Every structure is written in structure tokens, then in C-alpha cells.
DOKOL-289480 format. One record per atom (N, C-alpha, C): x, y, z; atom name. Coordinates in pm, whole numbers, plus 32768, in hexadecimal, padded with zeros to 4 digits. Layout:
REM DOKOL-289480
{{X; Y; Z}; 'CA'}
...
REM end
This chain:
REM DOKOL-289480
{{B76E; 4753; AD02}; 'N'}
{{B711; 46EC; AD3D}; 'CA'}
{{B6AC; 472B; AD8E}; 'C'}
{{B635; 4714; AD66}; 'N'}
{{B5DB; 475F; ADA7}; 'CA'}
{{B59E; 46DC; AE08}; 'C'}
{{B57B; 471A; AE72}; 'N'}
{{B520; 46B4; AED0}; 'CA'}
{{B49D; 46C4; AE99}; 'C'}
{{B472; 465A; AEB9}; 'N'}
{{B3DB; 4647; AEAE}; 'CA'}
{{B397; 4619; AF29}; 'C'}
{{B364; 4689; AF6E}; 'N'}
{{B319; 465A; AFD6}; 'CA'}
{{B293; 464A; AFD4}; 'C'}
{{B261; 45DF; B00E}; 'N'}
{{B1D5; 45BB; B010}; 'CA'}
{{B1A2; 45CA; B09E}; 'C'}
{{B121; 45F3; B0A5}; 'N'}
{{B0ED; 460E; B12A}; 'CA'}
{{B064; 45AE; B127}; 'C'}
{{B076; 4576; B17C}; 'N'}
{{B00B; 4524; B1CD}; 'CA'}
{{AF8C; 456A; B1D6}; 'C'}
{{AF21; 455B; B174}; 'N'}
{{AEB6; 45A5; B193}; 'CA'}
{{AE42; 454E; B1B6}; 'C'}
{{ADEE; 4567; B200}; 'N'}
{{AD72; 4507; B218}; 'CA'}
{{AD51; 452C; B2B7}; 'C'}
{{ACF7; 44C3; B2E1}; 'N'}
{{ACC5; 44C2; B35F}; 'CA'}
{{AD16; 447B; B3B6}; 'C'}
{{AD2C; 44C1; B440}; 'N'}
{{AD86; 4474; B495}; 'CA'}
{{AD32; 440B; B4D6}; 'C'}
{{AD5B; 43A2; B4EC}; 'N'}
{{AD16; 4323; B50E}; 'CA'}
{{AD03; 4321; B5B3}; 'C'}
{{AD6A; 4357; B5E7}; 'N'}
{{AD6B; 4347; B685}; 'CA'}
{{ACE9; 4380; B6D5}; 'C'}
{{ACCF; 43FB; B6C8}; 'N'}
{{AC64; 4459; B729}; 'CA'}
{{ABDD; 43F6; B6EC}; 'C'}
{{ABB9; 43CD; B67F}; 'N'}
{{AB39; 438E; B647}; 'CA'}
{{AB37; 4303; B686}; 'C'}
{{ABAA; 42D0; B68F}; 'N'}
{{AB94; 423F; B6B4}; 'CA'}
{{AB8E; 4237; B74E}; 'C'}
{{ABB5; 42A4; B798}; 'N'}
{{AB9E; 4297; B837}; 'CA'}
{{AB1D; 42BA; B82A}; 'C'}
{{AAE5; 4312; B7FC}; 'N'}
{{AA5D; 4357; B801}; 'CA'}
{{A9F0; 42CA; B7EA}; 'C'}
{{AA09; 428E; B774}; 'N'}
{{A9A7; 421E; B75C}; 'CA'}
{{A9D5; 41A3; B7D0}; 'C'}
{{AA37; 419A; B812}; 'N'}
{{AA6D; 4162; B884}; 'CA'}
{{A9FC; 4165; B8CA}; 'C'}
{{AA07; 41CD; B91C}; 'N'}
{{A9BE; 4234; B9A5}; 'CA'}
{{A926; 420A; B98C}; 'C'}
{{A906; 423C; B8EB}; 'N'}
{{A856; 4209; B8F4}; 'CA'}
{{A834; 4185; B8FA}; 'C'}
{{A887; 4136; B8A6}; 'N'}
{{A864; 40BC; B8B4}; 'CA'}
{{A87D; 407B; B942}; 'C'}
{{A8CC; 4099; B999}; 'N'}
{{A8DC; 4061; BA2D}; 'CA'}
{{A867; 409F; BA76}; 'C'}
{{A819; 4130; BA54}; 'N'}
{{A7A7; 415B; BA95}; 'CA'}
{{A73B; 40FD; BA87}; 'C'}
{{A71C; 4107; BA01}; 'N'}
{{A6AE; 40C2; B9D4}; 'CA'}
{{A6AF; 400D; B9F1}; 'C'}
{{A70B; 3FD2; BA22}; 'N'}
{{A737; 3F45; BA5A}; 'CA'}
{{A704; 3F5E; BAE5}; 'C'}
{{A747; 3FCF; BB09}; 'N'}
{{A704; 3FC4; BBAE}; 'CA'}
{{A672; 3FD7; BBBA}; 'C'}
{{A64A; 4035; BB87}; 'N'}
{{A5BD; 4044; BB5E}; 'CA'}
{{A55B; 3FCE; BB3B}; 'C'}
{{A596; 3F9F; BAF7}; 'N'}
{{A549; 3F17; BACC}; 'CA'}
{{A55A; 3EB5; BB4E}; 'C'}
{{A5CB; 3EB4; BB80}; 'N'}
{{A5D8; 3E57; BC09}; 'CA'}
{{A571; 3E6E; BC6F}; 'C'}
{{A575; 3EEA; BC6A}; 'N'}
{{A51A; 3F37; BCEE}; 'CA'}
{{A475; 3F0C; BCD0}; 'C'}
{{A449; 3F16; BC54}; 'N'}
{{A3B0; 3F0D; BC15}; 'CA'}
{{A396; 3E71; BC30}; 'C'}
{{A405; 3E30; BC17}; 'N'}
{{A3FA; 3D7F; BC26}; 'CA'}
{{A3D1; 3D6E; BCB7}; 'C'}
{{A423; 3DAB; BD01}; 'N'}
{{A418; 3D89; BDA1}; 'CA'}
{{A3AB; 3DB5; BDDD}; 'C'}
{{A38E; 3E2E; BDC1}; 'N'}
{{A30D; 3E75; BDF6}; 'CA'}
{{A28E; 3E18; BDB9}; 'C'}
{{A298; 3DFF; BD2E}; 'N'}
{{A22D; 3DA6; BD06}; 'CA'}
{{A1FB; 3D2D; BD56}; 'C'}
{{A27F; 3CD8; BD95}; 'N'}
{{A28D; 3C62; BDC5}; 'CA'}
{{A248; 3C73; BE48}; 'C'}
{{A275; 3CF1; BE8E}; 'N'}
{{A245; 3D07; BF1D}; 'CA'}
{{A1AF; 3D29; BF12}; 'C'}
{{A18F; 3D78; BEB3}; 'N'}
{{A0FC; 3D7F; BEBA}; 'CA'}
{{A091; 3D0A; BE9A}; 'C'}
{{A0DC; 3C9E; BE40}; 'N'}
{{A09C; 3C17; BE2E}; 'CA'}
{{A08A; 3BE4; BEA8}; 'C'}
{{A0E9; 3BD7; BEF0}; 'N'}
{{A109; 3B94; BF6A}; 'CA'}
{{A0A0; 3BCF; BFDC}; 'C'}
{{A09A; 3C61; BFD8}; 'N'}
{{A036; 3C9E; C035}; 'CA'}
{{9FAB; 3C81; C008}; 'C'}
{{9F64; 3C84; BF8A}; 'N'}
{{9EF6; 3C69; BF5E}; 'CA'}
{{9ED7; 3BE4; BF8E}; 'C'}
{{9F35; 3B62; BF80}; 'N'}
{{9F1C; 3ADF; BF97}; 'CA'}
{{9EF3; 3ADD; C028}; 'C'}
{{9F42; 3B28; C07D}; 'N'}
{{9F2C; 3B1E; C108}; 'CA'}
{{9EA3; 3B6C; C128}; 'C'}
{{9E85; 3BC3; C0F9}; 'N'}
{{9DFD; 3C22; C10A}; 'CA'}
{{9D95; 3BB8; C0D5}; 'C'}
{{9D8F; 3B78; C05A}; 'N'}
{{9D32; 3B1B; C04D}; 'CA'}
{{9CFD; 3AB1; C09F}; 'C'}
{{9D8B; 3A5C; C0E3}; 'N'}
{{9D84; 3A16; C143}; 'CA'}
{{9D27; 3A50; C19F}; 'C'}
{{9D5C; 3AB3; C1F4}; 'N'}
{{9D1B; 3AF2; C25B}; 'CA'}
{{9C83; 3AFF; C249}; 'C'}
{{9C64; 3B41; C1C2}; 'N'}
{{9BE2; 3B5C; C1B6}; 'CA'}
{{9B7D; 3AE4; C198}; 'C'}
{{9BBA; 3A6C; C179}; 'N'}
{{9B8F; 39E3; C150}; 'CA'}
{{9B54; 39AD; C1E4}; 'C'}
{{9BD6; 39D0; C22F}; 'N'}
{{9BB8; 3987; C2D5}; 'CA'}
{{9B49; 39DB; C318}; 'C'}
{{9B5F; 3A4E; C305}; 'N'}
{{9ADC; 3AB6; C336}; 'CA'}
{{9A6C; 3A97; C317}; 'C'}
{{9A4D; 3A60; C299}; 'N'}
{{99D4; 3A47; C257}; 'CA'}
{{99A7; 39EB; C29A}; 'C'}
{{99DC; 3967; C289}; 'N'}
{{99C6; 38E9; C2C8}; 'CA'}
{{99A2; 38F7; C357}; 'C'}
{{9A0A; 3948; C3A4}; 'N'}
{{99CB; 392B; C439}; 'CA'}
{{9944; 3970; C444}; 'C'}
{{992F; 39F1; C3E5}; 'N'}
{{98B5; 3A3D; C401}; 'CA'}
{{9845; 39D4; C3E3}; 'C'}
{{9849; 3985; C362}; 'N'}
{{97E3; 392A; C322}; 'CA'}
{{97C2; 38AC; C3AF}; 'C'}
{{982F; 3889; C3EF}; 'N'}
{{97FC; 3835; C473}; 'CA'}
{{97CB; 3880; C4D3}; 'C'}
{{97FC; 38FA; C4EA}; 'N'}
{{97AD; 394C; C552}; 'CA'}
{{971F; 397D; C52F}; 'C'}
{{970E; 397F; C4C4}; 'N'}
{{9661; 39AF; C493}; 'CA'}
{{9617; 392F; C4C4}; 'C'}
{{9656; 38B4; C484}; 'N'}
{{9615; 3835; C48F}; 'CA'}
{{95E3; 381F; C521}; 'C'}
{{9651; 383F; C571}; 'N'}
{{964B; 3814; C606}; 'CA'}
{{95C2; 387F; C638}; 'C'}
{{95E4; 3917; C5F2}; 'N'}
{{956D; 395D; C62B}; 'CA'}
{{94CB; 3963; C60C}; 'C'}
{{94D3; 390A; C589}; 'N'}
{{9452; 38FF; C568}; 'CA'}
{{9422; 388F; C591}; 'C'}
{{946E; 3819; C5C9}; 'N'}
{{944D; 37C3; C621}; 'CA'}
{{9429; 37F3; C6B8}; 'C'}
{{946F; 3841; C6EF}; 'N'}
{{945D; 388E; C770}; 'CA'}
{{93CE; 38EF; C761}; 'C'}
{{93C4; 390D; C6E4}; 'N'}
{{9330; 3959; C6EE}; 'CA'}
{{92BA; 3909; C6F7}; 'C'}
{{92B1; 3893; C69D}; 'N'}
{{9263; 3834; C6AB}; 'CA'}
{{9258; 3808; C73F}; 'C'}
{{92B7; 37EF; C794}; 'N'}
{{92BA; 37B2; C807}; 'CA'}
{{928E; 37F5; C86C}; 'C'}
{{9291; 3893; C84F}; 'N'}
{{9286; 38F0; C8B5}; 'CA'}
{{91F8; 3901; C8BE}; 'C'}
{{91C6; 38EA; C84D}; 'N'}
{{911C; 3907; C830}; 'CA'}
{{90ED; 3890; C88A}; 'C'}
{{9112; 381E; C87E}; 'N'}
{{90EC; 37BD; C8D4}; 'CA'}
{{90F2; 37C6; C971}; 'C'}
{{913E; 381C; C99E}; 'N'}
{{917C; 3821; CA29}; 'CA'}
{{9210; 380C; CA36}; 'C'}
{{9239; 3846; CABB}; 'N'}
{{92E3; 3848; CAD2}; 'CA'}
{{92FA; 37CC; CAD9}; 'C'}
{{92BC; 377C; CB19}; 'N'}
{{92E3; 3704; CB55}; 'CA'}
{{92DA; 3697; CADB}; 'C'}
{{92B1; 36AF; CA52}; 'N'}
{{92BB; 367B; C9F7}; 'CA'}
{{9335; 3690; C98E}; 'C'}
{{9364; 3717; C9BF}; 'N'}
{{93EB; 3724; C987}; 'CA'}
{{9448; 36BF; C9C0}; 'C'}
{{9452; 36A9; CA40}; 'N'}
{{94A9; 363E; CA71}; 'CA'}
{{948A; 35BD; CA33}; 'C'}
{{942B; 35BF; CA38}; 'N'}
{{9400; 352D; C9EE}; 'CA'}
{{9426; 34F4; C960}; 'C'}
{{943E; 3580; C91E}; 'N'}
{{944D; 3570; C87B}; 'CA'}
{{94E8; 3590; C878}; 'C'}
{{9527; 358C; C8F2}; 'N'}
{{95CE; 35BF; C8E5}; 'CA'}
{{9623; 3567; C873}; 'C'}
{{9601; 34D8; C887}; 'N'}
{{9638; 346D; C84E}; 'CA'}
{{963D; 347E; C7A9}; 'C'}
{{95A3; 3498; C792}; 'N'}
{{9571; 34A9; C702}; 'CA'}
{{95B0; 3549; C6D8}; 'C'}
{{95B4; 358A; C710}; 'N'}
{{95E2; 362A; C6F7}; 'CA'}
{{967A; 3613; C6CA}; 'C'}
{{96CA; 35CD; C72D}; 'N'}
{{9754; 35BD; C718}; 'CA'}
{{977B; 357B; C6A4}; 'C'}
{{971F; 3501; C678}; 'N'}
{{9743; 34A2; C62A}; 'CA'}
{{9728; 34FC; C588}; 'C'}
{{96BE; 3544; C58D}; 'N'}
{{9686; 3589; C513}; 'CA'}
{{96E9; 35FF; C511}; 'C'}
{{9733; 3648; C567}; 'N'}
{{977A; 36B4; C53E}; 'CA'}
{{9805; 3681; C505}; 'C'}
{{9836; 3602; C54D}; 'N'}
{{98D1; 35C0; C52B}; 'CA'}
{{98A2; 3589; C480}; 'C'}
{{9841; 355B; C45C}; 'N'}
{{9802; 3538; C3E5}; 'CA'}
{{983F; 359C; C390}; 'C'}
{{987D; 360F; C397}; 'N'}
{{988C; 3676; C30F}; 'CA'}
{{9930; 3631; C31A}; 'C'}
{{9953; 363C; C298}; 'N'}
{{99E7; 3612; C25B}; 'CA'}
{{9A5D; 3662; C2D3}; 'C'}
{{9A95; 35F0; C2EA}; 'N'}
{{9B38; 3623; C342}; 'CA'}
{{9B0A; 369C; C3AB}; 'C'}
{{9AC3; 3673; C3F8}; 'N'}
{{9A8D; 36B5; C490}; 'CA'}
{{9A89; 364F; C4F4}; 'C'}
{{9AB2; 367B; C568}; 'N'}
{{9AA4; 3645; C5DA}; 'CA'}
{{9A59; 3699; C625}; 'C'}
{{99FF; 367B; C669}; 'N'}
{{9987; 36BE; C6B4}; 'CA'}
{{998C; 368B; C75A}; 'C'}
{{99AA; 36E8; C79D}; 'N'}
{{9996; 36CA; C839}; 'CA'}
{{9932; 371B; C85C}; 'C'}
{{98AC; 36F8; C892}; 'N'}
{{9844; 3743; C8DE}; 'CA'}
{{982B; 3706; C943}; 'C'}
{{982A; 3772; C9A7}; 'N'}
{{97F3; 374B; CA3E}; 'CA'}
{{978A; 37A3; CA6A}; 'C'}
{{9748; 3786; CADF}; 'N'}
{{96DF; 37E9; CB07}; 'CA'}
{{96F8; 37EE; CBAD}; 'C'}
{{970F; 387E; CBD4}; 'N'}
{{9731; 387B; CC65}; 'CA'}
{{96A6; 38EE; CCA2}; 'C'}
{{9652; 38AB; CCF5}; 'N'}
{{95FB; 38E5; CCF3}; 'CA'}
{{959F; 390E; CC8D}; 'C'}
{{958E; 39B0; CC75}; 'N'}
{{953E; 39CF; CC04}; 'CA'}
{{95A4; 3A09; CB9B}; 'C'}
{{9616; 39E5; CB9A}; 'N'}
{{9680; 3A0C; CB3E}; 'CA'}
{{96B2; 3993; CAEC}; 'C'}
{{96AB; 39B0; CA58}; 'N'}
{{96C6; 3943; C9FA}; 'CA'}
{{974D; 3954; C9D6}; 'C'}
{{97D2; 3928; C9DF}; 'N'}
{{981F; 3943; C9AA}; 'CA'}
{{9860; 38D9; C92D}; 'C'}
{{989E; 3926; C8B7}; 'N'}
{{98AE; 38CB; C843}; 'CA'}
{{993D; 38EB; C83E}; 'C'}
{{9973; 389A; C808}; 'N'}
{{9A16; 38B5; C7AE}; 'CA'}
{{9A1F; 386F; C72A}; 'C'}
{{9A32; 38B2; C6DC}; 'N'}
{{9A33; 3855; C64D}; 'CA'}
{{9ABA; 3891; C61D}; 'C'}
{{9ADF; 37FE; C5F5}; 'N'}
{{9B89; 3803; C5CA}; 'CA'}
{{9BC4; 37D3; C53D}; 'C'}
{{9BE0; 3803; C4EB}; 'N'}
{{9C19; 37B5; C467}; 'CA'}
{{9C9E; 3790; C497}; 'C'}
{{9CCC; 372F; C424}; 'N'}
{{9D59; 36E8; C436}; 'CA'}
{{9DD4; 3740; C44B}; 'C'}
{{9DCA; 37D2; C42A}; 'N'}
{{9E22; 382F; C420}; 'CA'}
{{9E22; 385F; C48A}; 'C'}
{{9DCD; 3869; C4E5}; 'N'}
{{9DD2; 38AA; C568}; 'CA'}
{{9D75; 3928; C56F}; 'C'}
{{9D47; 3941; C501}; 'N'}
{{9CD2; 39A7; C50D}; 'CA'}
{{9C54; 3983; C557}; 'C'}
{{9C34; 39FB; C5A5}; 'N'}
{{9BB7; 39C5; C5FB}; 'CA'}
{{9B66; 3A1C; C609}; 'C'}
{{9ADA; 39FD; C625}; 'N'}
{{9A82; 3A76; C641}; 'CA'}
{{9A1D; 3A37; C6DD}; 'C'}
{{9A36; 3A9A; C710}; 'N'}
{{9A16; 3AA3; C7B0}; 'CA'}
{{998A; 3AD6; C7BF}; 'C'}
{{9926; 3A7E; C7DA}; 'N'}
{{98B0; 3AA7; C7DE}; 'CA'}
{{9864; 3A7D; C858}; 'C'}
{{981A; 3AFA; C8A2}; 'N'}
{{97CB; 3AF3; C922}; 'CA'}
{{9747; 3B1E; C90C}; 'C'}
{{96F6; 3ABF; C93B}; 'N'}
{{9656; 3AE6; C926}; 'CA'}
{{960D; 3AEC; C9A4}; 'C'}
{{95B8; 3B51; C9C9}; 'N'}
{{958C; 3B5C; CA45}; 'CA'}
{{9507; 3B3B; CA46}; 'C'}
{{94C0; 3AC7; CA8C}; 'N'}
{{946B; 3A80; CA61}; 'CA'}
{{93DA; 3ABF; CAC8}; 'C'}
{{937A; 3AC5; CA91}; 'N'}
{{92FE; 3B1B; CADF}; 'CA'}
{{9265; 3AB4; CAE0}; 'C'}
{{922B; 3ADC; CB00}; 'N'}
{{91AB; 3A95; CAF6}; 'CA'}
{{917E; 3AB5; CA60}; 'C'}
{{916C; 3A5B; CA20}; 'N'}
{{9135; 3A7C; C98E}; 'CA'}
{{91A7; 3AC1; C91B}; 'C'}
{{9220; 3B04; C95F}; 'N'}
{{925C; 3B43; C916}; 'CA'}
{{92E9; 3B45; C940}; 'C'}
{{934E; 3B78; C8EC}; 'N'}
{{93D6; 3B81; C91A}; 'CA'}
{{9413; 3C01; C8E7}; 'C'}
{{948D; 3C1E; C915}; 'N'}
{{94D7; 3C87; C8E8}; 'CA'}
{{9560; 3C5C; C8EC}; 'C'}
{{95A3; 3C81; C864}; 'N'}
{{9618; 3C6D; C833}; 'CA'}
{{9682; 3CCB; C88E}; 'C'}
{{96BD; 3C89; C8D9}; 'N'}
{{973E; 3CFE; C93D}; 'CA'}
{{97CF; 3CEA; C8F8}; 'C'}
{{97F6; 3C90; C8A4}; 'N'}
{{9879; 3C83; C87B}; 'CA'}
{{9859; 3C61; C7EF}; 'C'}
{{98B4; 3C90; C79A}; 'N'}
{{98C2; 3C3D; C70E}; 'CA'}
{{9931; 3C6C; C6D1}; 'C'}
{{99AE; 3C3A; C6F3}; 'N'}
{{9A35; 3C78; C6F8}; 'CA'}
{{9A8C; 3C00; C6B8}; 'C'}
{{9AD0; 3C2F; C634}; 'N'}
{{9B38; 3BF3; C5DA}; 'CA'}
{{9BBD; 3BE2; C631}; 'C'}
{{9C02; 3B73; C641}; 'N'}
{{9C7D; 3B7C; C680}; 'CA'}
{{9CC5; 3B30; C625}; 'C'}
{{9D57; 3B0B; C65F}; 'N'}
{{9DB8; 3ADD; C617}; 'CA'}
{{9DF4; 3A83; C689}; 'C'}
{{9E0D; 39EF; C682}; 'N'}
{{9E64; 3992; C6C4}; 'CA'}
{{9ECC; 39AA; C6B5}; 'C'}
{{9F36; 39E6; C71A}; 'N'}
{{9FD3; 3A10; C6D4}; 'CA'}
{{9FF6; 39C0; C74C}; 'C'}
{{A072; 3974; C716}; 'N'}
{{A0D0; 393A; C75B}; 'CA'}
{{A162; 3964; C735}; 'C'}
{{A1BC; 398E; C7AC}; 'N'}
{{A21A; 39CF; C797}; 'CA'}
{{A294; 3969; C7A5}; 'C'}
{{A2E4; 3993; C732}; 'N'}
{{A34C; 3950; C6FE}; 'CA'}
{{A3DD; 3964; C768}; 'C'}
{{A3F3; 3929; C7B3}; 'N'}
{{A48E; 395D; C7F2}; 'CA'}
{{A4F3; 3908; C7DD}; 'C'}
{{A500; 38C8; C75D}; 'N'}
{{A55A; 388F; C733}; 'CA'}
{{A5BC; 38CD; C709}; 'C'}
{{A5BA; 3944; C6DC}; 'N'}
{{A62B; 399F; C68E}; 'CA'}
{{A649; 3A2C; C6F7}; 'C'}
{{A6BE; 3A2C; C709}; 'N'}
{{A6DB; 3ACA; C75B}; 'CA'}
{{A708; 3B16; C6EA}; 'C'}
{{A6F8; 3B95; C710}; 'N'}
{{A741; 3BF1; C6AB}; 'CA'}
{{A7B6; 3C29; C6EF}; 'C'}
{{A7D4; 3C12; C76E}; 'N'}
{{A858; 3C2C; C78A}; 'CA'}
{{A882; 3BF9; C810}; 'C'}
{{A8E7; 3BB7; C7ED}; 'N'}
{{A90D; 3B59; C889}; 'CA'}
{{A96D; 3BBA; C8DE}; 'C'}
{{A988; 3C25; C8D2}; 'N'}
{{A9CF; 3C77; C917}; 'CA'}
{{A9DF; 3C57; C990}; 'C'}
REM end
């Protein structure tokens, strides 16, 4: 009686299966990171768009005020104070901006603020038939949130 031996020939599935699994896992992790990064970039872009829009709205209101101040300065410094309510109303007529304008001596101080808290602070020094811009600064009105504590230690 002769024994008939059969040999299993073929490709071993074990190492190939592990390699395919590792490659699939790596691709899944990279895809998740790509989606997360894309969402973060989108959110950052939306915040930048909102910030830029608020800056332009404030700038428009301030330029409107400055053109009215320019016309009033030509008439004389006292006419700037007389025209102050009209200047404030015209500057605040811009969408979504609150304007506060006051004159202290020869210094006109104006604050333009959008509902998001973005501000434009302007100071204009008035002179005889002229003026000089001393401050033109963008700021953000920030309110600290003390409701959460990182560590109660």
C-alpha cells in the first residue's frame, strides 16, 4: 500500500490578509483626518469672512462720518458740533452698525460697533479748516466667560 501524499500548494492567506487590513486601516485614518481638517478649515474660513465683513461695514460707516466731518470742518469747527447729530445718524445708517460720536474740545471720538462686537475706534483732531486722523483702530469687544472651570483642584 502506497501512501499518497498531497501537498497543499498555493498562497498563504494569513500575511496578505494582515497587510490588506493594515493598509485599509491607514486609509480610513487618513480619510478621517482629511474630513476633519476640511471641516476645521471651513469653520475658520467662515469666521474670517464674518470678521472681514464686519471690518468693511465699520469702515464704511467711519468713511461716511469722515466725509461729513470734512464738509463740516470746511464750514468751521463749531459747525462740526452743530452737525454732530446728523453725522451720527448718517454713520449709524449703515447696516448693522451702532455709532457713538462725541466731541471733547478739538478732539472728535467715534466708536463704530457691529452686533458681533467688532469695533472701529476713530479719533480726529479738528483744526481751523482742517483735521488730522489720530486713531483708526479695529478692536473686538470681548466678554470673558467664567462659567467653566478647567480644574477645580
